[in-house]
N, C-alpha and C positions, 0 to 999 in steps of 0.2 A: 177875085177868083182866087181859090186857095191852089196852091202847087200840091203836087204828089206827095213831097215830103212834108208838107204841112198836114195834109189829110191822114198820113202814117202816123204822125206825132199824136193828132187828135184821136186817132183809133186806139194808140196805146194808152193815153190818159183816160178814155172812156174805159178800157179795160181795167184800168186800176181803181176807178170809181166803182166798177161792178164788184170786184174783189172786196173793197170796202164795205160795200153795200151787203154782201154776202156774210162778211165777219159780222156786221151788226145784226144780221138776222140769226146769226148762231150764237148771239148773246154778248159778244165782245163791244165794250164801249169806245167807240171812235166817232168823235164829232163830225156832225154833217159838213160843216163848213166854219171858218173862222169867224169870229163877231164881227169882224172889220173895225176900223181905227175911227174914234170921234175926232174932232179937230183939236181937242184939248190932248187926247193920246198921241196925236200925229207931231203935234206942237212940243211934246216932251221927248221925241224920238232924238236919238243922236243923229249928227248928220252922215255919218257913216253907213247908216240904215238907209239911205236914199241911193237911187241910180244917180241922180245929178245932184250931188249934196249943196252946191252953191245956190241953186234955186229950191231946193228941198223939194224936187219934184219926183214923182214915182216911188214910194216906199217899197221897200223888199223885205218885209216882216213874215211872210208865210207864201206858201204856193200860190194862192190865189192873187197876191200883190205881184208875185214874179211873172205870172200869166199875163196879169195886166199890163205890166211895165214892158214886157215884148210885144203885146198887142198895139200900143199906144206908142211905141218907140219913135215911129216915123212922124208923130204928131207933135213932139215935144220942139217948141220952138225957141230960137234965141241962145242957142248953145253952139260952141265951135266943134269941129271934127274931132280934136284931141280930147274935149269934155265927152263926146260920143263913145269914143275908143275907151276911155276910162269906166263910163257908164256900163257899156256892154260887157267889160271884165266883171264889174260888180253883179249884173244880171247873171251871167255864167256861174260865178261862183255861189250864188243865192240859189239858182237852179239846181246845182248840185246838193247844196245843202237840204233842199226842201224836196227833191225827187221829181223835177218838173223836166221833162223831155223838151230840149230845144233842138230843132233840126237845123237851123241855121248856123253857119259856123262863124259868120261875120255881119256886123250890123248892116252892112251896105246889101245885104240880101233882103232886109227888111224896108229899105227905104225906097219903095217905089209906090209912087201916088200919093204921098202922104202931103201935110199941108206945109211942113217945114222945108226949108230950101237950105241946101249945103252953102255954108260960107265958104 
């Protein structure tokens, strides 16, 4: 179940999407979504473009991937708390770069009910 802060962030992201749709209707060229990454493209990415660079987990190449990394943060297995701290900093930096609203201030807020267990 989503928290109130998550619902508010989702509403803001929906509003941004509506604004982009309106701009498209008025002739502006705004891509509907990023094309995604093929396996070959993902293999060519630099380690610094991943939330978890040692395992090359959760690429942070666009807004969609940043949102996905946040949504799946608690599902990443086999990483330490210090690796999660570093990954969270990378995700927040990427979120700022791509204009993604993050309602949580700490990764511990995401860590409820996931598959991964704290080490």
